[in-house]
N, C-alpha and C positions, 0 to 999 in steps of 0.2 A: 092357715099358715100353707105357706109355700109348696108345693108337693116335691120340687125337688132340693130343698131343703132338709124336708120331714124322712124322705126319702135318705141322703146326705147322714144325715144324723140317727136312719137307726141303723147304716149301714158301720156308724166310727162305733154306735154299743156293741152293735155283733161282733164284730175286731174286737174291740177290749175287755168284751168277755172268753172268747176263743186264746185271748192273751197271757187269761189270768186261768183257765183250765187248760191249755195246752192239746197237745193230741195227743189222738187215741192210738194203742198198738194192740198187736195181737194182744196180749199179755193182760191188758188193763186199756178196752176201750172205750172208746168216748161214748156217754149214752144223751141222744140227742132227744127232745121232747116235744111236739108239738101235742096245742090245745086247742080243739075248736070250740064251742059254745056246744056241740055236739057230741063230740067224742073226742078219743083217746090216742097219740101214734107216738111211736115207740121208736126208735133202731139203737143199736148198740155198732159204731163206728169206728174199724181200722184205717186211722189216715193214712198210716205209713203205705199201706198199700189201696188206700182208697176206694177199701168191700165194705159193705155191710153185712156183716157174720150175724145180727139176726134182729126181727123186727115182732112187731106184734101193734095188734089196734083193737079199741072196741068194736070196733065191725067183723072182728075175727068173729065166725059163724059159732062158735061153742063159748064165747061174751055175749053176741049181742043174744041170743036165744034167753037169755036172764033177765030177770023182770027183776035190775036192780036202780037202784039213784046209779049219779054220776061218779059220786065217791066211793063207790063200790064196785065199780066196773073199770075205775084206773087202779084199783085193787087188783082186779083180774086180770088187767092188761101186765101188771109190774110182777108179779105169779107168775105168769104166762110169760114173756122175756126170759123171765130166770132160769127157769126150767130149759127154755130152750138155748141157752148160753151153757147150761151144764151140761144137756147131751151133747 
């Protein structure tokens, strides 16, 4: 597949998803999740002011120290981002 066409297709998919979910606000931030083969990264984003309100990752020291599989580490990342947002 042509790389230019592939990147344009991926950009169109991204715009279609963002159109459906809308923009995040301070009261209801957008949750951005990036999952690699080994780790997971999560951000809460306020699109109105263009800032990241909170972020968490499976590379954080407290989570990385745990001997767990990817599913359990993902749950820990979810709990971590929830605690950061509530405080």
